[in-house]
LOGUZA-402365 format. One line per field, with one value per residue (C-alpha): residue in three letters; x, z, y. Coordinates in Angstrom, 2 decimals. Last residue first. Layout:
REM LOGUZA-402365
res <- ALA/...
c1 <- X/...
c3 <- Z/...
c2 <- Y/...
REM end
This chain:
REM LOGUZA-402365
res <- UNK/UNK/UNK/UNK/UNK/UNK/UNK/UNK/UNK/UNK/UNK/UNK/UNK/UNK/UNK/UNK/UNK/UNK/UNK/UNK/UNK/UNK/UNK/UNK/UNK/UNK/UNK/UNK/UNK/UNK/UNK/UNK/UNK/UNK/UNK/UNK/UNK/UNK/UNK/UNK/UNK/UNK/UNK/UNK/UNK/UNK/UNK/UNK/UNK/UNK/UNK/UNK/UNK/UNK/UNK/UNK/UNK/UNK/UNK/UNK/UNK/UNK/UNK/UNK/UNK/UNK/UNK/UNK/UNK/UNK/UNK/UNK/UNK/UNK/UNK/UNK/UNK/UNK/UNK/UNK/UNK/UNK/UNK/UNK/UNK/UNK/UNK/UNK/UNK/UNK/UNK/UNK/UNK/UNK/UNK/UNK/UNK/UNK/UNK/UNK/UNK/UNK/UNK/UNK/UNK/UNK/UNK/UNK/UNK/UNK/UNK/UNK/UNK/UNK/UNK/UNK/UNK/UNK/UNK/UNK/UNK/UNK/UNK/UNK/UNK/UNK/UNK/UNK/UNK/UNK/UNK/UNK/UNK/UNK/UNK/UNK/UNK/UNK/UNK/UNK/UNK/UNK/UNK/UNK/UNK/UNK/UNK/UNK/UNK/UNK/UNK/UNK/UNK/UNK/UNK/UNK/UNK/UNK/UNK/UNK/UNK/UNK/UNK/UNK/UNK/UNK/UNK/UNK/UNK/UNK/UNK/UNK/UNK/UNK/UNK/UNK/UNK/UNK/UNK/UNK/UNK/UNK/UNK/UNK/UNK/UNK/UNK/UNK/UNK/UNK/UNK/UNK/UNK/UNK/UNK/UNK/UNK/UNK/UNK/UNK/UNK/UNK/UNK/UNK/UNK/UNK/UNK/UNK/UNK/UNK/UNK/UNK/UNK/UNK/UNK/UNK/UNK/UNK/UNK/UNK/UNK/UNK/UNK/UNK/UNK/UNK/UNK/UNK/UNK/UNK/UNK/UNK/UNK/UNK/UNK/UNK/UNK/UNK/UNK/UNK/UNK/UNK/UNK/UNK/UNK/UNK/UNK/UNK/UNK/UNK/UNK/UNK/UNK/UNK/UNK/UNK/UNK/UNK/UNK/UNK/UNK/UNK/UNK/UNK/UNK/UNK/UNK/UNK/UNK/UNK/UNK/UNK/UNK/UNK/UNK/UNK/UNK/UNK/UNK/UNK/UNK/UNK/UNK/UNK/UNK/UNK/UNK/UNK/UNK/UNK/UNK/UNK/UNK/UNK/UNK/UNK/UNK/UNK/UNK/UNK/UNK/UNK/UNK/UNK/UNK/UNK/UNK/UNK/UNK/UNK/UNK/UNK/UNK/UNK/UNK/UNK/UNK/UNK/UNK/UNK/UNK/UNK/UNK/UNK/UNK/UNK/UNK/UNK/UNK/UNK/UNK/UNK/UNK/UNK/UNK/UNK/UNK/UNK/UNK/UNK/UNK/UNK/UNK/UNK/UNK/UNK/UNK/UNK/UNK/UNK/UNK/UNK/UNK/UNK/UNK/UNK/UNK/UNK/UNK/UNK/UNK/UNK/UNK/UNK/UNK/UNK/UNK/UNK/UNK/UNK/UNK/UNK/UNK/UNK/UNK/UNK/UNK/UNK/UNK/UNK/UNK/UNK/UNK/UNK/UNK/UNK/UNK/UNK/UNK/UNK/UNK/UNK/UNK/UNK/UNK/UNK/UNK/UNK/UNK/UNK/UNK/UNK/UNK/UNK/UNK/UNK/UNK/UNK/UNK/UNK/UNK/UNK/UNK/UNK/UNK/UNK/UNK/UNK/UNK/UNK/UNK/UNK/UNK/UNK/UNK/UNK/UNK/UNK/UNK/UNK/UNK/UNK/UNK/UNK/UNK/UNK/UNK/UNK/UNK/UNK/UNK/UNK/UNK/UNK/UNK/UNK/UNK/UNK/UNK/UNK/UNK/UNK/UNK/UNK/UNK/UNK/UNK/UNK/UNK/UNK/UNK/UNK/UNK/UNK/UNK/UNK/UNK/UNK/UNK/UNK/UNK/UNK/UNK/UNK/UNK/UNK/UNK/UNK/UNK/UNK/UNK/UNK/UNK/UNK/UNK/UNK/UNK/UNK/UNK/UNK/UNK/UNK/UNK/UNK/UNK/UNK/UNK/UNK/UNK/UNK/UNK/UNK/UNK/UNK/UNK/UNK/UNK/UNK/UNK/UNK/UNK/UNK/UNK/UNK/UNK/UNK/UNK/UNK/UNK/UNK/UNK/UNK/UNK/UNK/UNK/UNK/UNK/UNK/UNK/UNK/UNK/UNK/UNK/UNK/UNK/UNK/UNK/UNK/UNK/UNK/UNK/UNK/UNK/UNK/UNK/UNK/UNK/UNK/UNK/UNK/UNK/UNK/UNK/UNK/UNK/UNK/UNK/UNK/UNK/UNK/UNK/UNK/UNK/UNK/UNK/UNK/UNK/UNK/UNK/UNK/UNK/UNK/UNK/UNK/UNK/UNK/UNK/UNK/UNK/UNK/UNK/UNK/UNK/UNK/UNK/UNK/UNK/UNK/UNK/UNK/UNK/UNK/UNK/UNK/UNK/UNK/UNK/UNK/UNK/UNK/UNK/UNK/UNK/UNK/UNK/UNK/UNK/UNK/UNK/UNK/UNK/UNK/UNK/UNK/UNK/UNK/UNK/UNK
c1 <- -24.07/-24.59/-21.65/-21.06/-17.70/-15.35/-15.27/-16.70/-14.27/-11.31/-12.24/-13.55/-11.60/-13.91/-13.97/-17.68/-17.64/-14.74/-16.50/-19.72/-17.81/-15.97/-19.30/-20.65/-17.55/-17.95/-21.59/-21.24/-18.16/-15.21/-12.93/-13.21/-11.87/-9.16/-8.07/-7.94/-5.88/-3.41/-3.02/-2.16/0.33/1.92/2.28/3.94/7.50/7.24/6.39/2.88/2.25/1.79/-0.87/-3.24/-0.78/2.07/-0.27/-1.42/2.22/2.83/-0.31/0.93/4.03/2.17/-1.44/-4.46/-7.73/-8.74/-8.62/-10.71/-13.19/-13.62/-14.29/-12.74/-9.09/-7.83/-4.48/-5.87/-9.04/-7.06/-5.50/-8.79/-10.48/-7.68/-7.84/-11.61/-11.44/-8.90/-10.84/-13.32/-10.66/-11.63/-13.81/-17.07/-15.98/-14.74/-18.08/-19.97/-18.01/-18.96/-22.56/-22.61/-20.95/-23.53/-26.38/-24.83/-24.01/-27.52/-29.43/-31.69/-35.23/-35.89/-37.81/-36.10/-32.54/-32.84/-34.18/-31.37/-28.75/-29.93/-28.32/-25.13/-23.05/-26.21/-27.01/-23.41/-23.66/-26.76/-30.52/-31.56/-35.18/-36.28/-37.86/-34.59/-32.84/-35.05/-34.39/-30.65/-30.96/-32.79/-30.08/-27.22/-25.44/-22.75/-19.71/-20.50/-20.80/-24.42/-25.34/-25.19/-22.80/-23.38/-27.08/-28.93/-31.68/-29.60/-26.68/-29.19/-30.50/-27.10/-25.68/-28.84/-28.50/-24.81/-25.30/-28.26/-26.10/-23.55/-26.23/-28.40/-30.34/-30.82/-29.71/-32.69/-33.20/-29.50/-29.03/-31.66/-30.39/-26.81/-24.47/-25.59/-24.42/-20.94/-20.98/-21.70/-22.90/-26.60/-26.52/-24.71/-27.12/-30.16/-28.61/-27.97/-31.55/-33.02/-30.83/-32.53/-35.68/-33.98/-36.48/-39.18/-36.54/-35.01/-38.39/-38.87/-35.32/-35.96/-39.39/-38.05/-34.94/-37.19/-39.39/-43.11/-43.25/-40.03/-37.75/-37.07/-40.53/-41.80/-39.08/-40.60/-44.07/-42.56/-40.79/-44.17/-45.64/-42.53/-43.20/-46.70/-45.21/-42.42/-44.79/-46.96/-43.95/-42.60/-45.90/-45.82/-42.50/-43.97/-46.59/-43.83/-42.24/-38.98/-39.11/-35.93/-37.45/-40.60/-38.57/-36.54/-39.67/-41.31/-38.31/-37.96/-41.63/-41.60/-38.60/-40.45/-43.60/-41.60/-40.15/-43.58/-45.02/-42.34/-43.10/-46.76/-46.13/-43.63/-45.90/-45.66/-48.94/-48.55/-49.17/-51.59/-54.58/-52.35/-51.70/-55.41/-55.69/-52.91/-54.90/-57.75/-60.84/-60.91/-63.66/-62.57/-62.87/-59.45/-57.52/-55.93/-54.32/-54.54/-56.41/-53.40/-51.17/-54.02/-55.55/-52.14/-51.43/-54.82/-54.34/-50.92/-52.18/-55.23/-53.21/-50.50/-53.10/-54.72/-51.38/-50.65/-53.62/-51.67/-51.55/-48.91/-48.10/-46.52/-48.76/-47.18/-49.01/-48.81/-48.93/-47.32/-44.28/-46.38/-46.15/-43.11/-42.05/-43.94/-43.28/-39.62/-39.36/-41.02/-38.71/-35.45/-33.58/-35.60/-36.22/-32.54/-31.48/-34.16/-32.69/-29.33/-25.85/-26.61/-23.90/-22.06/-24.27/-23.78/-23.53/-26.40/-28.35/-28.09/-29.38/-32.39/-33.14/-33.25/-35.50/-37.95/-38.01/-38.92/-41.60/-43.10/-43.38/-41.68/-43.71/-44.38/-45.32/-48.89/-50.39/-47.50/-47.05/-50.69/-49.83/-47.13/-49.20/-52.59/-52.20/-50.43/-53.10/-56.04/-54.54/-53.76/-57.17/-58.85/-56.87/-57.59/-61.28/-61.08/-59.58/-62.31/-65.01/-63.50/-63.32/-67.00/-68.25/-68.14/-69.47/-72.44/-73.53/-74.86/-78.44/-79.54/-81.46/-79.79/-77.08/-75.10/-76.12/-76.37/-72.99/-71.35/-72.80/-71.56/-68.15/-67.69/-64.24/-64.91/-67.99/-67.34/-63.52/-63.19/-65.64/-63.72/-60.43/-61.63/-63.77/-61.12/-58.10/-60.28/-62.19/-59.03/-57.47/-60.57/-60.63/-56.92/-57.36/-60.13/-57.84/-55.12/-57.50/-58.96/-55.50/-54.44/-57.52/-56.79/-53.32/-54.57/-57.33/-59.69/-61.51/-61.65/-65.03/-66.82/-65.36/-65.93/-69.51/-70.28/-68.73/-70.58/-73.88/-73.36/-72.44/-75.39/-77.86/-76.57/-76.82/-80.35/-81.45/-79.87/-80.92/-84.44/-84.90/-83.79/-86.80/-87.03/-86.96/-88.18/-85.52/-82.79/-83.32/-83.84/-80.61/-78.60/-79.91/-79.40/-75.78/-75.05/-76.53/-74.39/-71.04/-70.98/-70.42/-67.85/-65.91/-65.92/-64.87/-62.01/-60.76/-60.90/-59.36/-56.07/-54.03/-52.72/-48.99/-46.94/-46.38/-43.06/-39.84/-36.73/-33.06/-29.73/-30.77/-28.65/-31.05/-31.60/-35.28/-34.94/-32.18/-34.22/-37.28/-35.38/-33.95/-37.29/-39.41/-37.15/-39.20/-42.54/-41.41/-40.44/-43.76/-44.93/-43.86/-41.03/-40.74/-37.26/-36.62/-32.98/-31.23/-27.83/-28.28/-29.83/-28.63/-30.62/-28.54/-29.31/-27.28/-30.53/-29.27/-26.81/-29.55/-27.56/-28.43/-26.06/-26.15/-24.72/-24.08/-26.06/-27.96/-31.61/-32.00/-35.79/-37.70/-41.25/-43.67/-46.17/-47.47/-50.35/-51.47/-54.83/-55.43/-54.24/-53.95/-53.45/-50.83/-50.20/-46.59/-44.80/-46.43/-45.09/-46.02/-42.78/-40.71/-38.81/-36.45/-35.79/-32.19/-31.45/-30.15/-26.37/-24.83/-22.15/-21.17/-18.27/-16.23/-14.27/-14.01/-17.70/-19.94/-20.93/-23.81/-23.96/-26.77/-26.22/-23.52/-19.77/-17.30/-17.36/-15.99/-19.43/-19.15/-18.67/-22.35/-23.39/-25.43/-29.05/-29.89/-32.16/-32.53/-36.04/-37.67/-36.62
c3 <- -83.02/-79.33/-77.19/-74.00/-72.53/-71.29/-67.48/-67.19/-69.79/-67.84/-64.79/-61.71/-58.43/-56.46/-53.40/-53.66/-57.44/-57.23/-54.66/-56.70/-59.85/-57.96/-56.70/-60.25/-61.36/-58.56/-59.28/-61.30/-59.59/-61.92/-60.25/-57.02/-58.69/-60.45/-57.17/-55.36/-58.17/-58.02/-54.25/-54.80/-57.45/-55.31/-52.39/-54.40/-54.31/-50.55/-49.83/-48.39/-44.62/-44.37/-47.12/-46.38/-44.62/-47.10/-50.04/-48.39/-48.05/-51.72/-52.72/-50.72/-52.94/-55.28/-55.67/-53.33/-55.07/-55.59/-51.80/-50.93/-53.66/-51.98/-48.62/-45.27/-46.02/-43.43/-42.48/-39.38/-41.37/-43.72/-40.85/-39.00/-42.16/-42.78/-39.25/-39.46/-42.89/-42.13/-42.83/-45.13/-47.48/-48.44/-51.52/-49.59/-47.25/-49.97/-51.77/-48.50/-47.53/-50.81/-50.36/-46.89/-48.15/-50.94/-48.40/-46.22/-49.12/-50.64/-47.46/-46.30/-47.25/-48.91/-52.07/-54.83/-53.55/-52.80/-56.30/-57.90/-55.86/-56.96/-54.44/-55.19/-52.18/-50.03/-50.73/-49.99/-46.66/-45.74/-45.28/-48.15/-49.13/-48.94/-45.46/-44.48/-45.27/-42.67/-40.11/-40.59/-40.07/-36.83/-35.56/-36.34/-39.62/-39.50/-39.89/-41.46/-39.23/-38.56/-42.01/-40.82/-42.76/-41.58/-41.19/-39.09/-40.09/-42.68/-40.33/-37.65/-39.74/-40.90/-37.37/-36.02/-38.58/-37.96/-34.21/-34.58/-36.78/-33.95/-31.61/-28.80/-26.56/-23.82/-25.14/-24.01/-20.46/-19.87/-21.24/-18.99/-15.90/-16.86/-18.50/-21.92/-21.15/-20.55/-23.84/-25.84/-29.33/-28.62/-26.40/-29.09/-31.82/-29.69/-28.90/-32.56/-33.43/-30.66/-31.69/-35.10/-33.59/-32.45/-30.46/-29.99/-29.46/-26.71/-24.94/-25.22/-23.99/-20.90/-20.20/-20.47/-18.46/-15.63/-15.39/-16.18/-17.73/-17.35/-20.29/-23.49/-24.79/-23.74/-25.93/-29.09/-28.23/-27.71/-31.13/-32.76/-31.05/-32.08/-35.73/-35.50/-34.02/-36.58/-39.56/-38.37/-37.88/-41.31/-42.92/-40.95/-42.59/-46.00/-45.25/-45.38/-42.73/-43.95/-42.88/-40.85/-37.41/-38.11/-39.49/-36.29/-34.17/-36.24/-35.91/-32.18/-31.56/-33.53/-31.54/-28.26/-29.72/-30.73/-27.19/-25.60/-27.87/-26.78/-23.17/-23.62/-25.64/-23.09/-20.08/-16.87/-17.23/-17.83/-15.04/-16.03/-14.21/-11.18/-10.97/-10.63/-7.93/-5.99/-5.95/-3.96/-4.24/-7.93/-8.40/-9.89/-13.46/-15.02/-11.76/-12.43/-15.53/-19.24/-19.91/-20.04/-22.50/-24.46/-25.22/-25.92/-28.50/-30.13/-30.45/-31.98/-34.42/-35.55/-35.85/-37.94/-40.31/-40.69/-41.38/-44.08/-45.99/-46.89/-50.60/-52.74/-54.23/-51.84/-49.86/-49.85/-52.66/-56.03/-59.31/-62.48/-62.05/-62.00/-58.88/-56.60/-56.64/-59.66/-61.61/-60.74/-61.91/-65.17/-65.80/-64.97/-68.24/-70.46/-67.65/-66.77/-70.35/-70.71/-67.59/-69.22/-68.96/-67.72/-68.74/-65.67/-63.30/-59.58/-59.50/-61.90/-60.09/-56.80/-58.24/-59.79/-56.59/-54.60/-57.25/-56.99/-53.23/-53.55/-56.09/-53.59/-50.98/-47.85/-45.22/-41.89/-39.48/-38.34/-40.26/-39.89/-36.20/-35.63/-36.69/-34.07/-31.39/-32.14/-30.11/-27.17/-27.03/-27.30/-24.68/-22.26/-22.66/-22.05/-18.91/-17.55/-18.26/-16.54/-13.47/-13.44/-13.81/-10.93/-8.77/-9.47/-8.71/-4.89/-4.77/-6.92/-4.30/-5.74/-6.18/-7.79/-10.63/-13.33/-12.21/-9.81/-10.78/-14.46/-14.53/-12.58/-14.90/-18.02/-16.46/-15.80/-17.38/-20.72/-22.17/-21.52/-21.27/-24.36/-26.30/-25.34/-26.25/-29.78/-30.43/-29.86/-31.70/-34.51/-34.95/-34.86/-37.56/-39.74/-39.60/-40.46/-43.39/-44.76/-44.43/-46.37/-49.19/-49.33/-49.56/-52.18/-54.26/-53.94/-55.35/-58.13/-59.31/-61.82/-59.33/-56.82/-57.99/-58.13/-54.81/-53.05/-54.26/-53.14/-49.73/-49.32/-50.29/-47.62/-44.96/-45.88/-45.86/-42.47/-40.93/-42.21/-40.75/-37.37/-37.06/-38.29/-36.16/-33.08/-33.44/-35.18/-33.46/-36.57/-36.45/-35.26/-37.98/-40.80/-39.97/-39.65/-42.91/-44.80/-43.56/-44.44/-47.91/-48.38/-47.33/-49.62/-52.90/-51.40/-49.77/-52.95/-55.04/-52.71/-52.96/-56.72/-57.21/-58.64/-59.67/-63.22/-63.61/-64.72/-68.54/-69.55/-71.13/-71.30/-71.05/-72.02/-75.56/-77.58/-80.53/-80.27/-79.99/-76.29/-76.97/-79.69/-77.45/-74.64/-76.78/-78.37/-75.23/-72.88/-72.55/-72.79/-70.23/-67.75/-68.10/-64.51/-64.34/-65.20/-62.60/-62.42/-62.14/-61.25/-62.43/-61.65/-60.97/-63.70/-64.30/-66.67/-68.16/-69.54/-71.85/-73.71/-77.21/-75.81/-74.35/-72.13/-70.79/-68.00/-67.06/-63.89/-64.16/-63.67/-66.91/-67.96/-66.46/-66.36/-67.18/-65.85/-67.83/-67.06/-69.69/-70.60/-66.99/-67.63/-70.65/-74.01/-75.11/-78.83/-79.08/-76.01/-74.84/-75.95/-78.23/-81.27/-81.82/-80.20/-82.73/-83.75/-86.71/-88.69/-88.03/-85.12/-81.95/-81.75/-79.19/-76.60/-73.98/-71.72/-69.29/-66.94/-64.06/-63.20/-66.24/-68.39/-70.82/-73.32/-75.67/-78.48/-79.04/-79.10/-76.74/-73.99/-70.42/-68.93/-67.09/-70.39/-71.14/-68.40/-65.56/-64.66/-62.14/-61.78/-58.89/-58.09/-60.87/-62.42
c2 <- 40.98/41.81/40.98/38.96/39.90/37.11/37.00/33.45/32.23/33.67/31.58/33.22/33.05/35.38/33.09/32.32/32.21/29.72/27.54/27.44/26.51/23.78/22.43/22.37/20.48/17.97/17.20/13.98/12.62/11.95/14.50/12.52/9.38/11.30/12.98/9.59/8.05/10.98/10.46/6.81/7.75/10.49/8.01/5.27/6.60/7.39/3.79/3.32/3.33/7.10/7.14/10.01/12.33/11.64/12.34/15.57/16.69/15.99/17.97/20.96/21.30/21.31/22.21/21.94/22.92/19.28/18.67/21.71/20.72/17.33/18.91/19.54/20.36/22.81/21.11/19.34/18.62/16.34/14.38/14.06/12.76/10.29/8.94/8.48/6.72/4.03/0.90/2.72/4.06/7.61/8.20/8.08/10.92/13.28/13.15/13.59/16.71/18.37/17.30/18.85/22.05/22.21/22.16/24.87/27.18/26.66/27.40/24.55/25.60/22.30/21.42/23.36/23.31/19.59/18.88/20.84/19.02/15.58/13.24/11.31/12.48/12.55/8.90/7.92/9.75/7.78/8.40/10.66/10.13/13.75/13.31/11.64/14.97/16.63/13.91/14.24/17.93/17.04/14.68/17.08/17.81/20.54/18.30/14.92/11.85/12.83/11.55/7.94/5.63/2.08/2.78/0.19/-2.26/-4.20/-4.69/-5.76/-8.63/-9.81/-9.74/-11.49/-14.28/-14.73/-15.01/-17.40/-19.66/-19.68/-21.03/-19.47/-21.83/-19.22/-15.82/-13.72/-15.05/-15.32/-11.77/-10.21/-11.98/-10.97/-13.53/-12.34/-8.83/-10.15/-12.04/-8.92/-9.83/-10.01/-6.93/-4.94/-6.00/-5.13/-1.71/-0.89/-1.88/0.32/3.25/3.08/4.60/7.85/10.02/7.33/4.60/6.79/6.97/3.21/2.64/4.67/3.15/-0.41/0.38/1.78/-1.27/-1.11/-4.57/-6.49/-6.04/-8.01/-8.87/-5.43/-3.92/-5.51/-4.10/-0.65/-0.86/-1.56/1.54/3.48/2.82/4.36/7.55/7.68/7.25/10.12/12.37/11.49/12.35/15.64/16.57/15.99/18.64/21.28/23.47/24.96/28.60/28.14/29.00/26.99/24.07/24.11/24.19/21.43/19.12/19.77/19.21/15.97/14.62/15.27/13.65/10.54/10.31/10.83/8.12/5.63/6.61/5.73/2.57/1.28/1.73/3.79/5.72/9.46/12.01/14.85/13.29/12.74/16.48/17.17/14.45/16.08/19.29/17.69/15.45/14.46/11.90/8.58/7.36/8.07/7.92/4.50/5.93/5.02/8.25/10.60/8.71/7.10/10.53/12.01/9.29/9.59/13.32/12.85/10.16/12.20/15.39/13.72/12.26/15.66/17.41/14.78/16.38/19.52/18.67/20.38/23.72/26.27/28.65/32.16/33.89/35.58/33.78/35.10/32.84/29.72/27.54/27.37/23.70/22.40/25.58/25.47/21.82/22.67/25.63/23.84/23.66/25.95/28.42/28.48/29.07/31.78/33.43/33.93/32.48/28.94/26.49/27.86/25.85/26.51/30.26/30.87/28.09/29.91/33.16/31.39/29.52/32.78/34.36/31.43/31.67/35.32/34.42/32.01/34.74/33.67/31.83/33.43/30.60/30.53/27.59/25.16/26.12/25.01/21.46/20.90/22.75/21.12/17.91/19.58/22.34/19.92/17.55/20.34/21.93/18.60/17.86/21.34/20.79/17.42/19.07/21.76/19.11/17.06/20.18/20.89/17.41/17.37/20.97/19.87/17.41/14.22/12.86/16.14/14.45/16.47/18.86/16.70/13.16/14.04/15.79/13.00/10.36/12.12/12.69/8.99/8.93/7.25/8.95/12.62/12.44/10.31/12.50/15.65/13.93/13.08/16.23/18.92/17.63/16.24/19.48/21.59/19.34/19.48/23.30/23.48/21.08/23.32/26.37/24.57/23.60/27.12/28.68/26.18/27.03/30.73/30.15/27.76/30.05/28.43/26.24/29.04/30.37/27.03/25.73/29.10/29.36/25.84/26.43/29.76/28.18/25.44/28.01/30.22/27.33/26.06/29.55/29.98/26.66/27.22/30.87/30.36/27.21/29.17/31.46/34.81/38.20/40.09/42.84/40.51/37.90/40.43/42.30/39.03/37.53/40.80/41.05/37.41/37.87/41.01/39.48/36.44/38.24/40.60/37.81/35.73/38.71/39.45/35.85/35.95/39.39/38.07/41.06/41.15/40.40/43.49/43.48/42.16/43.57/41.35/42.19/40.58/39.93/37.60/37.38/41.20/42.02/43.05/45.65/47.38/47.26/48.91/51.69/52.60/52.34/54.31/57.48/55.68/53.04/55.75/57.54/57.06/53.43/51.05/48.31/46.78/43.07/42.42/39.28/40.87/44.63/46.74/50.28/52.49/55.31/58.77/61.02/61.82/60.90/58.41/56.24/53.86/50.49/49.43/45.75/44.26/40.56/37.37/37.59/38.11/41.57/42.05/45.25/45.19/47.40/50.16/52.61/50.36/50.39/52.14/49.94/49.05/45.48/45.91/43.28/41.11/41.36/44.54/46.97/48.73/52.38/53.54/51.75/54.87/54.46/51.31/50.50/48.30/49.99/49.77/47.41/47.30/44.74/45.63/43.54/45.86/43.43/43.63/44.01/47.02/46.91/49.76/50.56/53.03/55.66/55.07/56.77/54.13/54.37/54.04/57.30/59.08/58.44/60.83/59.32/58.69/56.02/53.08/50.62/51.63/53.58/56.90
REM end
């Protein structure tokens, strides 16, 4: 038998009737008799008349989220399928089970489905095989005849061009191979950008070209005087290339999960989250297009998700440009390096707001990429956010240079912080503007000279619009980098998270379903608490173990009376139950609250009677 199957006597199922038996946890039993009509062994499954070497192979899929036992009473044998399991039937298994399985599959309320195994995609292998022989012949002929440099250069160019044309034509019909080619092309461009930009800057902008000509061309300068400078410049180049490529390189080297594995995880999560889904066809009808867009077609194999990786190029250009400016805007950029201290000086950034703002944004980018690497959640969209942050910090640095003295320590400190957390800059500007003590300082008197009450109101309105009144970090379990990941999906506030599309977040992020749903559950409770007294109420609820909206709805009397007293201590005792009832009704009206309750019940094992009711064949 195949993986996950077992043979057992029919009495093990607790049924005395013959036919197919599906047994579920909790004693739920589904039984069926095979349709009349005798042996259907001559019927085919899938494409009619498609016989081949693997015609005896099928994949048997359990369409429901419960254990299914399919019994052939005549042979006293049983196939056991775990929830949503896909079992490969090979080596004669399908032939032995064909009649029983096809009878179960044709039932209108079928719990299983038979499919042919997906055909292998030999596109990439064909391209490699087709391109290998011309290259071998070209190499053998070139070495045997001792051809000139023109032969090698011209032949190499023709082979590369022909290979690219062949790859584009051959991969046009293969979406997986096409994504691999697109990603590889982006990688080549990123490496080229990270290498060429700083190398050209060093060669043309630091005097290296003149040093090389004077030392190795006309001999007007001693080579020993230039060698240390060349070594130092090489160290500088390697550092810039490595630092520029590191965030992008992690995208190419991290071990992605197979797309089909991600699809299976999503399917299992949705069975727990949406009780209207009882079988896989229900899930495919409801979310099939979204799943295809996120994971590709189900018959595709591969690890590269759909989407364009071009944001990686933009990020590489901006990061490389940032490091070039950071290390070349120094007073040592054109002098000869005479000792080890000169080498260190080449790797010391200039004291300017733009440079330190870039360093802060790069620090944040590394943390985001590293966490995404560890969690398997690196997507091109994250690199779009990195690019936007680095450009935003340049503008912030210009603003800070208006406030602080050029090159001062506060300027560099705030520029770095603005690179890590840009919104901190707006919070600080608002606090300085409103704090009378700060306005009496030299900085404040310079900034607040001629200020009026109308200015105060205008600045308050402006800063209120630029800062988040309900940042996501106020929820338990969300830190600065989780906040950045949710921002990539367009969620910037707690209210936005409470009303976000759960299905879309499960599809496009690698945040685990329990963690993501816990955040949304917290967000729903948060937005329904009175804003003027929200912190105290949250602390009071957490002191008795209530963290989320579903926790609050699960509390019954007499605990509900105690929660009412904790939430509304200033209200009369007779009004507290009414106020608490209004809060419960408001939470119960949220769009996703029922799905969150279903998830919580399935997690704790408190399943409703309807979810335990047996599914029966007609």
